[in-house]
N, C-alpha and C positions, 0 to 999 in steps of 0.2 A: 534362159537362166535368170531372168530378171523378175523379181516379185513386185506386185503392186502394194504389198503391205509395208508399213513403216517398221523398220527393224532396229533393234538395239545393236549398236556397233560393237563387234567383238574385239576390243582393243588388245587384249592379251594375245589372242590368236594372231592378230595382225602383226604385232611387234615381235612375235616369236616365229613368224613364218619365214623359212629360208628363201623361198622364191621371191617374197616381197623385199627382203633385205638385199637379195641379189639385184633386184630391180632398182633399189636405192643406189647401190654401188654403180650400176650402169648409168644411172642418171647423173651421178657425180662425175663420171668419166666424160659423158656427153657434154655436160655444162662446162667442165673445166676446159675442154678443147674448144667448145663453141665460144665461150667468153674470151679465151685467148685470141681467137681469130677476130671476133666482133669488135672488141675494144682495142686491140693492139695491132691488127694488121695494117691499118692506116699509118700508125706510128712507125711500124717497121718499114713501110714503103717510103716514108719520109726520111727516117734516120739512116737506113742502109741503102735503099735503092735510089734515094735522092729524087723522088717524084715531087713535082710542085703540087700545089693545092688542087688545081683542076685535073691534072693527071691522076692524082691520088684518088679523087672521088670516082673517076671512071674505072680505073683498074681495080680498086677495092670492091667495086660492085659486081664485077664479072663472076667471081667464085660463087656468089649467092644466086645468080641466075642459073648456073649449072646445077647448084644444089637443089633448087626448086624443080628443075626438069627431072633430075634423078629421083627425087622424093615421090613425084607423081608416077613415074614409070615403074619404079621398084615396087610401089604399092600394088600396082596391077599384076606384076609378075609374081609377087608373093602370094596374093590371093589365088592366082591361077595354079601355082604349084600345089597349094594346100587343097584346093577343090578337086584337082585331078588325082590327089592321093600320092603325089611324088614325094612329099615330105609332110611330116606332122606339124601341127601348130608350134609345138615346143622347138622342133628343129628349125622351123622358119624364123622364130624369134631369135634364136641363138645365131643362126647363120647370118641374118641381115644385121644384127647388132655387131657381130664380129667384123663384118665388112665395113660397117660404119665407124668402128673403133680403130682397127688396124690400118685401114686405108689412109685416113688422115694422119695417123701417127707416123707412118712411113714417109708420106709425101711432104709433110711439113719439115721433117728432118732433111729430106732431099732438097727442099727449098733453101734451107739454111746453108747447105753445102754447094749451092749454085753460085755463091759469092755475090757479086754485084751485077751479074747477068740478069737484066731486068726481065727479058722475055722468058727465060727459063724459070726464074723465080715465080713469076705470075702464073706460068703454066703449072708448076708444081702446087702452088696454093689453090689453083682452080680445081685440079684433080683431087686434092685433099678435101675440099669442101664438097665436091661432087659425091665422093664416097660417103660423106656425113649425111647425105640425103636419105640413105637407107636406114637411118635410125628410126624413121617414122613408122615403117612397117616392121621394125624390130622391137626394141624395148618401149617405144613411145606408146604403143597400144596394148602393152602387156597387162596393164591394170584391168582392162576389160576382160582379158582372158582369166585372170586369177579370181576375180570376184565382181561380177557385173552389178550385184546388189550394193556394193560399196565402192564402186569405181571412182566416184567423185572424191570420197574420203582418201582413197589410196593415191589418187593424183595429187591431192593437196599435200599429203605427206611426202611423196616422192619428189615433186617439184619444189616443195618448200625447202627440203634438205639440200637438194641439188643447187638451188639458187644461192646458197651460202657461198658457193665458189665464185659467184659474181662479185662478192665483196673481197674475197681472198686474192683472186687472180690479178686484177688490175694493180693492187698494192704490191704483190710479189713481183710482177713484171717491172713496175717502176723501180723497185729496190734493186733488182738484178741488172737493170740496163741504164744505170746512172750515166755511163760514158757513151751510150748509144753505139757500141761497137758490135760488129758481126759476131764475135765470140760470145759476148754477153747474151745476145739474142739466141744464139745456138743453145746455150744453157737453158733458156726458157723453153725452147722447143723440145729439148731432151727430157725436161721435167714433164711436159705434156705427154710425150711418148710413154714415159713410165706410168703416168696416171691412166692413160688409155689401156695399156697392157694389163695392169693390175686389176682394174675394175672390170675389164672384159673377161679375164680369167675367172673372177668371182661369179659373173653372170653365167658364163658357160657351164660352170660346175653346179650351180644351184638353181638356175632359173627354170621356169615351167610355163607351158602354155595351156595347162589344164585348169579347170575350175577347182578351187580349193574347197575343202569340206566346210570351212567357216563361212563360205558364201551363203549357206543355208542355215546359219545360226538361228536357233529358236523355232525351226519348222522342219521336223523330221518327215512329215508327210510330203511336203513339197520336194524334199531332197530325193525321196524315192521316185516321185513323179518325174523329176528331172533326169534321173538315171535312166529311166525307161525311154524318155524322149531322146537322150543322148545315144542310146543303143539303136533306136529307130533311125536317127540321122546318120549314124555310122553305116548301117546297112544300106541306106539309100545312096550314100557316098560311094561305097564299094561297088554297088550295082552300076552307078554312073561311070 
């Protein structure tokens, strides 16, 4: 699907594309949850779980080790399911994004209700971050599905908008947890749950794993050639 020609970017088509806007929503949900954990998990462990600095460093790192393991393994399984024809690319993106959204949403709430039980809280946060690893074979690669010819531009748009949450989240958490109480932190996690839920619903309703028409902007001949190639690949896949 990738052309060697330099193309004019179809800005209007990009910003009116429902799948692209759904991808932006999913990125906002991912970044909101991710920045909540990255910037504020150590603070939560200090304020609520009463870990000292050395303990905080160790226990705060464990969720990300499991997140890395899951991100690598889920990528393999996602490709396997698609290649075998068990699920379509669109279904794969939605399935793994939903797992990566609702898994963390549920388990960070569970962590907040574990009170000051350190072991249980760390276990809940670890499970939450592990689920987040499936974002990478979900919405993180979706820009390549939609428009390989403009994937760099799409990633810039999606990540740029999503990164705004990195400004909002730390400020909001600080404002909501002035007294460093468990109830205040629980409010923070419920907000994250709501953001995860809303953005994931948008993605599930409007996302796509198919190449969009505007990927071939300005080259009708190439679009026809690509359709023929796609049909050939589909036939090979079905035969396989």
